[in-house]
C-alpha positions in Angstrom: 63.5 23.0 66.6 60.4 20.9 65.8 60.2 17.5 67.6 60.9 14.5 65.4 57.7 12.8 64.1 56.9 9.3 65.4 56.9 6.4 62.8 53.1 6.1 63.2 52.4 9.8 62.5 54.8 10.0 59.5 53.1 7.1 57.8 49.5 8.4 58.3 49.4 10.6 55.1 50.4 7.7 53.0 47.8 5.4 54.5 45.1 8.0 53.7 46.2 8.2 50.1 46.2 4.5 49.7 42.7 4.3 51.3 41.3 6.9 48.9 42.8 5.1 45.9 41.1 1.8 46.9 37.8 3.5 47.6 37.6 5.3 44.2 36.6 2.2 42.1 34.1 1.2 44.7 32.5 4.7 44.6 32.4 4.6 40.8 30.7 1.2 40.9 28.1 2.4 43.5 27.3 5.6 41.5 26.9 3.7 38.1 23.3 3.6 36.9 22.0 0.0 36.7 20.5 -1.2 33.4 16.8 -0.6 33.6 14.5 -3.6 33.9 13.2 -4.5 30.4 9.4 -4.7 30.6 9.3 -7.0 27.6 11.6 -9.5 29.3 14.3 -9.0 26.8 18.0 -9.2 27.8 19.3 -5.8 26.7 22.0 -3.5 28.1 21.5 0.2 28.9 23.0 2.9 26.7 22.1 4.8 23.6 23.9 2.4 21.3 21.9 -0.5 22.6 18.4 0.8 22.6 15.8 -1.4 20.8 14.4 -0.2 17.5 11.9 -1.5 14.9 14.0 -3.4 12.5 14.5 -1.8 9.1 13.5 -4.4 6.5 14.0 -2.1 3.5 17.4 -3.7 2.6 15.8 -7.2 2.9 13.4 -6.5 -0.1 14.6 -7.8 -3.4 16.2 -5.0 -5.6 14.0 -3.6 -8.4 15.2 -2.9 -11.9 16.8 0.5 -12.4 14.2 3.2 -12.6 11.5 1.4 -10.6 10.4 2.2 -7.0 7.9 0.9 -4.4 5.1 3.4 -3.8 5.0 2.4 -0.1 8.5 3.8 0.3 8.3 6.9 -1.9 4.7 8.0 -1.2 3.4 6.4 2.0 0.6 8.9 2.0 -1.1 6.9 -0.7 -3.2 3.9 0.4 -2.5 0.4 -1.0 -5.2 -2.2 -1.5 -3.6 -4.5 -4.1 -6.4 -6.7 -5.1 -4.5 -9.1 -7.3 -2.5 -10.2 -4.3 -5.9 -11.4 -2.8 -8.6 -13.8 -4.0 -11.1 -11.0 -4.4 -10.7 -10.3 -8.1 -12.4 -11.5 -11.2 -10.2 -14.7 -11.4 -11.1 -15.6 -7.8 -7.6 -16.4 -6.5 -4.3 -14.5 -6.0 -2.7 -13.8 -9.3 0.6 -15.3 -10.4 3.7 -13.2 -9.7 1.9 -11.0 -7.0 4.1 -12.2 -4.1 3.3 -9.2 -1.9 0.6 -6.4 -1.8 3.0 -3.8 -3.2 2.7 -1.1 -5.8 5.7 -0.8 -8.0 6.0 2.0 -10.5 8.6 3.9 -12.6 10.2 6.7 -10.7 8.4 9.2 -12.9 5.0 7.8 -12.4 5.4 7.5 -8.7 6.6 11.1 -8.4 3.6 12.3 -10.5 1.2 10.3 -8.4 2.7 11.8 -5.2 2.1 15.2 -6.6 -1.6 14.4 -7.3 -2.0 13.1 -3.8 -0.5 16.3 -2.4 -2.8 18.5 -4.3 -5.9 16.5 -3.3 -4.9 16.6 0.4 -5.6 20.3 0.4 -9.3 19.4 0.0 -9.2 16.5 2.5 -9.0 13.8 -0.1 -6.5 11.2 -1.0 -5.7 8.3 -3.3 -6.1 4.5 -2.9 -4.3 2.3 -5.4 -5.6 -1.1 -6.5 -2.9 -2.1 -9.0 0.3 -0.7 -10.5 3.0 -2.5 -12.4 1.6 -5.8 -13.6 4.0 -8.6 -14.5 3.5 -10.4 -17.9 3.2 -13.6 -15.9 0.0 -12.1 -14.3 -1.4 -11.1 -17.7 -0.8 -14.7 -18.8 -2.8 -15.9 -15.8 -5.7 -13.8 -16.9 -5.6 -15.3 -20.4 -5.4 -18.8 -19.0 -8.4 -18.1 -16.8 -10.6 -17.1 -19.8 -10.1 -20.6 -21.2 -11.5 -22.2 -18.0 -15.1 -22.8 -17.1 -14.9 -21.0 -13.7 -17.3 -18.1 -13.2 -17.4 -18.0 -9.4 -16.7 -14.3 -9.4 -19.0 -13.3 -12.2 -21.6 -11.4 -10.2 -19.0 -9.3 -8.5 -16.9 -8.3 -11.6 -18.7 -9.0 -14.9 -22.4 -9.6 -14.0 -23.8 -8.8 -17.5 -20.8 -9.6 -19.7 -20.2 -13.1 -21.2 -16.8 -14.3 -20.0 -15.7 -15.0 -23.5 -16.2 -11.4 -24.6 -13.8 -9.8 -22.0 -10.9 -9.8 -24.5 -12.9 -8.4 -27.4 -14.6 -5.8 -25.2 -11.2 -4.4 -24.1 -11.4 -5.3 -20.4 -8.4 -7.6 -20.5 -5.6 -8.2 -23.0 -2.8 -10.5 -23.8 -0.4 -7.6 -23.2 -1.0 -4.8 -20.7 0.2 -1.3 -20.4 0.5 -2.0 -16.7 3.6 -4.1 -17.5 5.5 -1.0 -18.6 5.3 0.3 -15.1 3.6 3.7 -15.5 -0.1 2.7 -15.4 -2.1 2.6 -12.2 -5.6 1.6 -11.1 -6.9 3.9 -8.3 -9.8 5.7 -6.7 -10.6 8.8 -4.5 -10.9 8.5 -0.8 -11.2 10.8 2.2 -8.4 11.4 4.6 -7.0 9.6 6.5 -6.4 7.2 3.6 -5.7 4.2 5.9 -9.4 4.1 6.9 -10.4 3.3 3.3 -8.4 0.1 3.0 -10.5 -3.1 3.1 -8.9 -6.3 4.4 -12.0 -8.5 4.4 -14.0 -9.5 1.3 -17.0 -11.6 0.5 -16.4 -15.3 -0.3 -18.5 -16.9 -3.0 -18.7 -20.0 -0.9 -20.9 -18.0 1.6 -23.5 -17.1 -1.0 -24.2 -14.8 -3.9 -21.7 -11.9 -4.3 -22.8 -8.3 -4.6 -23.1 -7.1 -8.2 -20.5 -4.6 -9.0 -22.7 -2.3 -11.2 -25.4 -1.7 -8.6 -25.6 1.5 -6.6 -24.4 1.6 -3.0 -27.0 0.5 -0.5 -27.5 1.8 3.0 -26.3 5.0 4.5 -24.4 6.1 1.4 -27.0 5.0 -1.1 -30.5 3.8 -1.7 -31.8 0.9 0.4 -31.9 -1.7 -2.4 -33.8 -5.0 -2.4 -31.2 -7.6 -2.3 -28.5 -5.1 -1.3 -26.2 -2.8 -3.3 -22.7 -3.3 -4.4 -19.8 -3.9 -2.0 -18.8 -0.7 -0.2 -15.1 -0.3 -1.0 -14.2 2.6 1.3 -13.9 5.2 -1.5 -16.0 8.0 -2.7 -19.0 6.8 -4.7 -17.6 6.2 -8.2 -20.8 4.5 -9.6 -19.4 1.0 -9.8 -16.9 -1.2 -7.9 -13.3 -1.4 -9.0 -12.6 -3.8 -11.9 -16.3 -3.9 -12.8 -16.4 -5.0 -16.4 -19.5 -3.1 -17.4 -20.5 -0.1 -19.7 -21.3 1.7 -16.5 -17.6 1.8 -15.7 -16.8 4.0 -18.6 -15.6 7.3 -17.2 -18.3 9.4 -18.9 -21.1 6.9 -18.5 -24.6 8.4 -17.8 -25.7 5.1 -16.2 -24.3 6.3 -12.8 -25.5 9.0 -10.4 -24.6 12.6 -10.7 -22.5 12.3 -7.5 -20.5 9.5 -9.0 -20.0 11.4 -12.2 -18.7 14.4 -10.2 -16.3 12.1 -8.3 -15.0 10.6 -11.5 -14.4 14.0 -13.0 -12.6 15.1 -9.8 -10.3 12.1 -10.0 -9.7 12.7 -13.7 -8.9 16.4 -13.2 -6.4 15.6 -10.4 -4.6 12.9 -12.4 -4.7 14.9 -15.6 -3.0 17.9 -13.8 -0.3 15.5 -12.6 0.4 14.2 -16.1 -1.8 11.1 -16.5 -4.4 10.2 -19.1 -7.5 8.1 -18.5 -8.5 4.9 -20.3 -12.1 6.0 -21.2 -13.6 2.5 -20.6 -12.5 2.3 -17.0 -12.8 5.2 -14.6 -10.0 3.8 -12.4 -7.3 3.3 -15.1 -4.6 6.0 -15.7 -1.3 6.0 -17.5 1.5 8.6 -17.4 1.3 10.5 -20.7 5.1 10.6 -21.1 5.8 7.0 -20.3 9.6 6.5 -19.7 9.5 2.8 -20.7 8.3 0.9 -23.7 9.3 -2.5 -22.5 6.8 -5.0 -21.0 8.5 -6.3 -17.9 8.0 -9.6 -16.1 9.7 -9.4 -12.7 7.5 -10.3 -9.7 5.6 -7.9 -7.4 7.4 -8.2 -4.1 
């Protein structure tokens, strides 16, 4: 016969259980990983669901008409240098309805351009775009400018053309194929394309602008008295972009053999992708099978 347990000894197991129950939450709290200190000084909590990320602003952009896309979203491998969103263009100020430096195209034109860029990349080359869809409001701005007396950008864009002849010579028009969304102004660059994008431009207030139809000067061209044309970060195409000059015609013999080869290379790549060239401007291409015939007037943003 076992001796009877004392009241203290019989209560001991229950006291142990109670002590363990009370200790468990404290153990859990001591084992929990504290939120790491935020080096940026932001008040954030730890955990995968609360990690900081670069905000996605895609949904904040205004919607486009059906069938149009932003090239920065569909083909980010193509560089953008949208000149009409800057003051460095033949008008000398940002053009109406260019609210952002974006390239908007029809889905078909954007897909074809992406294919051209992919083919060129095999040879270490890429594309830089200067203009794409152009609102009718912008075209109206061009027309309004021709009636003004301002010629501050003449040397850089139409050095030997009278301003009053730009319409009759076919350099600008009251209605533009760009407004249908399948025309693009562009050039050839070396990879990586981002290195070709200019963000600073000459100001006419600082002195004479470089003439757009002169050869390049310096390491990539002859050392010319008075300097050559503005280096634009692309392959030598013989003239600057938007240079209203006979030398800008794609097959012009007024430019160097190297420039003619580069123009032909651009034309071959774009033609293979389904574009046709406007013979008067080496940079101007339109999708042969344009999906739209309407001239649109929504802003570039």
